[in-house]
C-alpha positions in Angstrom: 23.8 -0.9 22.6 26.0 -0.6 19.6 26.7 -2.9 16.7 29.8 -3.5 14.6 31.1 -5.6 11.7 34.4 -5.7 9.9 34.7 -5.6 6.1 38.0 -5.6 4.3 39.9 -4.9 7.4 37.8 -1.9 8.4 35.6 -2.1 11.5 32.3 -0.3 11.0 30.4 0.7 14.1 26.7 1.6 14.4 25.7 3.2 17.7 22.1 2.1 17.8 19.4 0.2 16.0 18.1 3.2 14.1 21.5 3.8 12.6 22.1 0.2 11.8 18.8 -0.1 9.9 19.5 3.1 8.0 23.0 2.1 6.9 21.8 -1.3 5.9 19.2 0.1 3.5 19.8 -0.3 -0.2 20.7 3.1 -1.7 18.0 5.7 -2.3 17.9 9.4 -2.7 15.7 10.2 0.3 18.1 8.6 2.8 21.0 10.6 1.2 18.9 13.7 1.5 18.2 12.9 5.2 21.9 12.2 5.9 21.2 8.7 7.2 22.5 6.6 4.2 25.6 4.5 4.3 28.6 6.5 3.1 30.0 3.6 1.0 29.0 0.2 -0.3 31.4 -1.3 2.2 29.6 0.4 5.1 26.3 -0.8 3.7 27.5 -4.4 3.5 28.9 -4.2 7.0 25.6 -2.9 8.3 23.7 -5.7 6.4 25.9 -8.4 7.9 25.6 -7.0 11.4 21.8 -6.7 10.9 21.6 -10.3 9.7 23.2 -11.5 13.0 20.8 -9.5 15.1 18.2 -11.5 17.1 14.6 -10.7 16.2 13.9 -10.3 20.0 16.1 -7.2 20.0 13.4 -5.3 18.1 11.2 -5.7 21.2 13.8 -4.1 23.4 15.0 -1.1 21.4 12.6 1.3 19.7 13.7 3.4 16.7 11.3 6.1 17.7 10.9 6.7 21.5 8.0 4.9 23.1 7.2 7.9 25.4 7.0 10.4 22.5 5.2 8.5 19.8 1.8 6.8 19.7 2.8 4.7 16.7 5.6 3.1 18.7 3.2 2.5 21.6 0.8 0.9 19.2 3.5 -1.4 17.8 4.8 -2.6 21.1 1.6 -2.7 23.1 -0.2 -4.7 20.4 2.6 -7.2 19.8 1.4 -10.9 20.1 4.1 -13.0 21.9 2.3 -16.3 21.2 2.2 -15.6 17.4 5.9 -14.5 17.5 7.0 -17.7 19.3 7.7 -19.8 16.3 10.4 -17.4 15.1 11.5 -15.8 18.4 14.8 -17.8 18.4 15.9 -16.6 15.0 18.2 -13.8 13.9 17.2 -11.5 11.0 19.3 -13.6 8.6 17.8 -16.8 10.0 14.3 -15.3 9.6 15.0 -14.5 5.9 16.2 -18.1 5.4 13.0 -19.5 7.1 10.8 -17.2 5.0 12.5 -18.5 1.8 12.4 -22.1 2.9 9.9 -23.9 5.1 7.5 -21.0 5.7 4.1 -21.5 4.1 0.9 -19.5 3.7 -0.7 -20.9 6.8 2.3 -20.2 9.0 2.7 -16.7 7.6 -0.9 -15.8 8.4 -0.5 -17.0 11.9 2.8 -15.2 12.4 1.7 -11.8 11.2 0.4 -10.5 14.6 3.8 -11.4 16.1 5.9 -9.4 13.7 6.7 -5.7 14.2 7.3 -3.4 11.2 11.0 -3.0 12.1 11.4 -6.8 12.0 10.0 -7.1 8.5 11.8 -4.0 7.3 15.1 -5.4 8.6 14.5 -8.7 6.7 13.7 -6.8 3.5 17.0 -4.9 3.7 19.0 -8.2 3.2 16.8 -9.5 0.5 17.3 -9.4 -3.3 14.4 -8.6 -5.5 13.7 -12.2 -6.2 13.6 -12.9 -2.5 11.0 -10.1 -2.0 8.9 -11.6 -4.7 9.2 -15.2 -3.6 8.4 -14.5 0.0 5.5 -12.1 -0.6 3.9 -14.6 -3.0 3.5 -17.0 -0.1 1.3 -14.6 1.8 -2.5 -14.8 1.7 -4.6 -11.8 2.8 -8.3 -11.7 2.0 -10.7 -8.8 2.8 -14.4 -8.2 2.1 -16.9 -5.4 1.7 -19.1 -6.0 -1.3 -16.8 -8.4 -2.9 -13.8 -10.6 -2.0 -10.4 -9.1 -2.5 -7.1 -11.0 -2.3 -8.0 -14.6 -3.2 -5.3 -16.7 -4.8 -5.2 -16.2 -8.6 -6.8 -12.8 -8.5 -5.6 -9.3 -9.3 -7.9 -6.4 -8.5 -7.8 -2.9 -9.9 -8.8 0.4 -8.4 -10.7 2.4 -11.1 -9.3 6.0 -10.6 -11.5 8.4 -12.6 -9.9 11.7 -11.4 -11.0 14.9 -13.1 -9.2 18.3 -12.8 -12.4 20.1 -11.8 -14.5 17.1 -10.5 -16.8 17.3 -13.6 -19.3 14.5 -13.2 -19.3 13.8 -17.0 -15.5 13.5 -16.9 -15.6 11.2 -14.0 -18.4 9.1 -15.6 -16.6 8.8 -18.9 -13.5 7.3 -17.1 -15.7 5.0 -15.1 -17.3 3.7 -18.3 -13.8 3.3 -19.9 -12.5 1.4 -16.8 -15.5 -0.9 -16.4 -15.4 -1.9 -20.0 -11.8 -2.9 -19.5 -12.4 -4.9 -16.4 -11.2 -2.4 -13.8 -13.0 -1.4 -10.6 -13.2 -4.5 -8.4 -10.9 -3.1 -5.8 -12.8 0.2 -5.6 -14.1 3.0 -7.8 -12.1 5.8 -6.1 -11.9 9.5 -6.9 -9.3 11.9 -5.6 -11.3 15.1 -5.3 -9.8 18.2 -6.8 -11.6 20.2 -4.1 -11.8 18.7 -0.5 -15.0 20.1 1.0 -18.1 18.4 2.2 -20.5 19.7 -0.4 -18.2 18.5 -3.2 -17.6 15.2 -1.4 -21.3 14.5 -1.0 -22.0 15.4 -4.7 -19.3 12.9 -5.9 -20.4 10.2 -3.4 -24.0 10.4 -4.7 -22.8 10.2 -8.3 -20.5 7.2 -7.7 -23.1 5.3 -5.6 -25.8 6.1 -8.2 -23.7 4.4 -10.9 -22.9 1.4 -8.6 -26.5 0.9 -7.7 -27.9 1.5 -11.1 -25.8 -1.3 -12.6 -25.7 -3.4 -9.5 -21.9 -3.5 -9.5 -20.4 -5.7 -6.7 -17.8 -3.2 -5.7 -17.3 -0.3 -3.4 -16.9 3.4 -4.0 -14.7 6.0 -2.3 -13.9 9.7 -2.6 -10.4 10.1 -1.2 -11.1 13.2 1.0 -9.6 13.9 4.4 -11.1 11.8 7.1 -12.7 14.8 8.8 -14.5 15.7 5.6 -15.7 12.1 5.3 -17.0 12.3 8.9 -19.0 15.4 8.0 -20.4 13.6 4.9 -21.5 10.7 7.1 -23.3 13.2 9.4 -25.2 14.5 6.3 -26.3 11.0 5.4 -24.0 10.6 2.3 -23.5 7.1 0.9 -20.0 6.4 2.3 -18.6 3.0 1.6 -14.9 3.3 2.5 -13.2 5.8 4.7 -9.9 7.0 3.2 -6.8 8.6 4.8 -3.1 9.0 4.1 -1.1 7.8 7.0 2.6 7.7 8.1 4.8 5.8 10.4 5.3 8.3 13.2 2.9 10.4 15.3 4.5 13.6 13.9 3.9 12.4 10.3 0.3 11.7 11.1 0.0 15.1 12.8 1.2 16.6 9.5 -1.8 14.9 7.9 -4.0 16.3 10.7 -4.9 12.8 11.9 -4.4 10.6 15.0 -5.2 7.1 16.0 -8.2 8.3 17.9 -9.6 10.2 14.9 -9.1 7.1 12.7 -11.0 5.0 15.2 -13.8 7.5 15.4 -14.1 7.5 11.6 -14.1 3.7 11.3 -16.8 3.4 14.0 -19.0 6.0 12.2 -18.7 4.1 8.9 -19.4 0.8 10.5 -22.6 2.2 11.9 -23.8 2.7 8.3 -23.8 -1.1 7.7 -23.3 -0.7 3.9 -21.0 -3.8 3.4 -22.8 -6.9 2.2 -20.0 -9.5 2.5 -17.9 -7.9 5.2 -17.0 -4.8 7.2 -13.5 -4.1 6.1 -14.0 -0.5 5.1 -10.8 1.5 5.7 -8.6 2.5 2.8 -5.1 3.8 3.6 -2.4 5.2 1.4 1.2 5.5 2.3 4.6 6.3 0.6 8.3 6.3 1.3 9.5 9.8 2.0 6.4 11.3 3.6 7.9 11.4 7.1 11.1 13.1 5.8 9.1 15.6 3.9 7.3 16.5 7.2 10.5 16.5 9.1 9.1 13.7 11.2 11.4 10.8 10.5 13.3 10.9 13.8 16.6 10.1 12.0 15.3 6.8 10.6 15.5 5.6 7.0 12.4 6.1 4.9 11.7 2.4 4.3 11.7 1.6 8.0 9.3 4.5 8.7 7.1 3.3 5.8 6.8 -0.1 7.3 5.7 1.5 10.6 2.8 3.1 8.8 1.5 -0.5 8.1 1.2 -1.0 11.9 -1.3 2.0 11.9 -3.2 0.4 9.0 -3.3 -3.0 10.6 -4.9 -1.6 13.7 -8.1 -0.7 11.7 -8.7 -3.9 9.6 -8.6 -2.2 6.2 -10.1 -3.3 3.0 -7.2 -1.8 1.0 -3.7 -0.4 1.7 -1.8 1.3 -1.1 1.8 2.3 -1.3 1.9 5.2 -3.8 5.5 4.3 -4.4 6.9 6.8 -6.9 4.4 9.6 -6.3 6.4 11.8 -3.8 9.2 12.3 -6.4 12.9 11.8 -7.2 14.0 13.6 -4.1 13.0 10.4 -2.3 13.2 7.7 -5.0 15.4 9.0 -7.8 14.9 6.6 -10.7 13.2 3.5 -12.0 15.6 1.2 -10.1 14.9 2.8 -6.7 11.2 2.9 -7.4 11.2 -0.8 -8.3 13.1 -1.8 -5.2 10.8 0.3 -3.0 7.6 -1.0 -4.5 8.7 -4.6 -3.9 9.9 -3.8 -0.3 6.6 -2.1 0.6 4.5 -5.0 -0.8 6.7 -7.5 1.0 6.5 -5.7 4.4 2.8 -5.1 4.1 1.9 -8.6 3.2 4.1 -10.1 6.1 2.2 -7.8 8.5 -1.1 -9.2 7.2 -2.3 -6.3 5.1 -4.2 -6.3 1.7 -1.3 -4.6 0.0 -1.6 -2.8 -3.3 0.9 -0.7 -5.0 0.4 2.4 -7.2 3.1 1.6 -9.8 3.9 5.2 -10.6 6.4 8.0 -11.1 6.3 11.8 -11.4 7.2 13.6 -14.6 10.6 14.8 -13.3 11.8 11.4 -12.1 14.4 9.4 -14.0 11.8 6.7 -14.9 9.5 5.7 -17.7 6.7 3.3 -18.6 9.3 0.5 -19.2 10.2 0.7 -15.6 6.6 0.6 -14.6 6.0 -2.5 -16.9 8.8 -4.3 -15.1 7.6 -3.4 -11.6 4.0 -4.2 -12.5 5.1 -7.7 -13.7 7.2 -8.3 -10.6 4.4 -7.3 -8.3 2.0 -9.5 -10.2 4.2 -12.5 -9.7 4.6 -11.5 -6.0 0.8 -11.6 -5.6 0.0 -7.9 -5.2 -3.6 -7.5 -4.1 -4.4 -4.7 -6.5 -3.0 -1.9 -8.7 -4.3 1.3 -10.2 -6.3 1.8 -13.3 -5.9 5.3 -14.8 -7.2 6.3 -18.2 -4.2 6.3 -20.5 -1.9 5.8 -17.4 -1.8 9.7 -17.1 -3.6 11.2 -14.1 -4.3 14.7 -15.4 -5.6 15.9 -12.0 -2.7 14.7 -9.8 -0.1 15.1 -12.6 1.7 11.8 -12.4 2.1 8.6 -14.4 0.5 5.4 -13.2 -0.8 2.2 -14.8 -3.6 2.1 -17.3 -6.7 0.0 -17.6 -4.9 -1.9 -20.4 -1.9 -2.5 -18.1 -4.2 -4.2 -15.7 -5.5 -6.4 -18.6 -1.9 -7.2 -19.6 -1.0 -8.3 -16.0 -4.1 -10.5 -15.7 -3.5 -12.1 -19.1 0.2 -12.6 -18.8 0.0 -14.1 -15.2 -3.3 -15.9 -15.4 -5.1 -13.7 -12.9 -8.8 -12.9 -12.7 -10.8 -10.1 -11.0 -12.5 -10.6 -7.7 -15.0 -13.5 -8.2 -18.1 -11.5 -7.7 -16.9 -8.8 -10.0 -15.8 -11.4 -12.6 -19.3 -12.8 -12.5 -20.8 -9.3 -13.0 -18.6 -8.8 -16.1 -19.9 -12.0 -17.5 -23.5 -11.1 -16.7 -23.1 -7.7 -18.3 -21.6 -9.0 -21.5 -18.4 -7.1 -20.8 -16.0 -10.0 -20.3 -16.4 -11.2 -23.9 -17.5 -7.9 -25.5 -16.4 -7.0 -29.1 -14.7 -3.8 -30.1 -17.6 -2.8 -32.3 -20.1 -1.8 -29.7 -20.7 -1.2 -26.1 -22.7 -3.8 -24.1 -26.3 -2.9 -24.3 -26.8 -2.2 -20.5 -23.9 0.3 -20.5 -24.8 2.4 -23.6 -26.6 5.1 -21.6 -24.2 5.6 -18.8 -23.3 9.0 -19.9 -26.8 10.3 -20.5 
């Protein structure tokens, strides 16, 4: 089935849904690199208008990646909930956008999430302005629990990211101390290991869990190793709270990460058997990012934002505690500048929240992108207004191990103060109990003075 729309006397024709979605996508360098972007603003507008008139039901009849060849497509279509979809089943994409901006409320959006496919929400995002992406996402409520409660209204959580170039325990500990004293860590204390092997993973897990237990911190820890390394650590009896994995929106993308849906299920079941959560058993932590499928030559001719949204279907299947779009990390080949990064970050958050995910965003860029901290300040503020579940906390905003720029502990404090947000309630109570919430600049709180000893 083809689609067409006339703009300025020129009839633009789009042969299939995959092409229509790609041409309707706001401009970004990755789609140009892939050869799927609109060739002109007029073609993009024609595609957006044709997309706005497309019934939502059509997304259940035409897959952008073949059902027979892709387990992510099978997951999306086989798990679709027709009863949840029913309230909006009569709408077009444009009508759906209008409903989202109008009468839709938090209760309705929560009930609707199992009835939406990634392609539906991606399509809606393509005809939204930034303010629409913010206003709609702000209506969504997604709450998860492990040792604390993440995503409650009025809260903004922060992942404390104490990466060290050589996984030096003292370097990691110093950053943990810095972050805790500035109110970070309620989402997770999570280290990206410089070396991904089971011995190193177990050493870091023991160190993180020792700090958490010693100070009775109501949070969770994670070492962001490959899921197979985490499985080996679980077999050794290591204190694994969360299971991490990078994921993508096609089977081939996930194969490039050496994972499958079956492997993710195995890892989740192994971690559940440890019974380490005290308030809940949401224990999966996924990271995604626009452009990963193209970089693996696994995008099937789709635009990168649609494929990114499909990754959220993978995440949704495993009841995660945290999902994070590392929006600017892959580089300017996929998101060229601050404007494209800003748009992508808001799209990813919008799509994830509509699909029922605890969506965070790593507000970040690489050193060779046409972006700077002013761009990150703007995106952080917009995401805060949109109700982002969590952001990153990196010492000085400069991750010296991964070599990219993110948000600092102070940036998190700014966002909470400017927008009237608080940490997760259990973590906020711990900050008060430890004397950190109202500490002075002259001295460390007494319970924390020997952390580095």
